[in-house]
N, C-alpha and C positions, 0 to 999 in steps of 0.2 A: 624597269623597278625592281629594287629588291625588295625581298620579301614579300605576301598578297594581302592588302587591304580589301576589305570587301568593296568598294568604289574605289577607280580615278579618273581625273578629269584631267584631260591634255589643251596644252595652248591648240590653234588652228598648224602652228609648225611642227605641233607634234612633240612639243618639251612639256614634261612633268609639271601638272599645274596641283594638285590638289590630291590627298588623300583620305578616303570615309571610311570609317568603322562602325559599326553598325552593331550595338550591344543589345539585348532583352534587361526588359524594366527591372525585370528582377538581380540582374546580375551590376546593372547599374543604375540605379535609384539614389538620388540625391538634391536635397533643392538649392543646396551649397559646393557645389563641385569641389571648390578652390579650401575650404575648411575644412570638408572631410579628406578631404587627400593628404591635407597640412596632421590633421590628426591620426589617419591610417602611417602616416610616416613615421608619425611619433610614438605612435604603438608600434611598429614593422622596428625601432629603433633599440627598444625596450624589451627586444627580442620575444615580444609576445603575438597571437596574432590577431588582428583587427576583424569585428562584424562587419559584415555585408564592404568587403575593400572594394572602392575605387581603385589602388593602389595597381591593380593589372593593366584595366584598360585605356587609365591613364598613359602607364609606361609604354603599352602596343602601340598607340598611335603617336606619341612621341617618336619611338624606334624607326616607326614608316617616315619619319618628316626628317630624319637626321641624318637617316640613313642613303635617302634620295635625295638630298637638299633641301627638303620642299619649308615656304615658308608657310603654305596654309593646311591648313586641317579641319577635319571636321569628327566630333564624334558625336553621337545619336542614338536615341535610344527610341525614334518615331515619337516620343508623347515629350522629351525633353531635346534641345540641340545644344551643344557645345562646337563654338567655335576658335578654332588654334589657331 
C-alpha cells in the first residue's frame, strides 16, 4: 500500500481491495459532495480560497485509489458516507 489511508481492506488472496478515509463532520460536511467539489474547483481556478472546502479530502482518497490501482474507496464522516 502506497500512503496510509485510515482503513484498508484486502481480498482473501492478500490483494488490496479498498481504501477508506475517515474525516470529521467539521472537515467534510456537504449534502451534495459532487456539486460542492465542482464549486470548490471553480473557486480555486479563480485563485480564491473556497469556504469549508471538500477539495482536499476528495483529492486525498482519489490519490490513494490511483496510487494503488484500486477501483473502490470510501470517504466517510460516520454521518455521511460516499462510495467511490
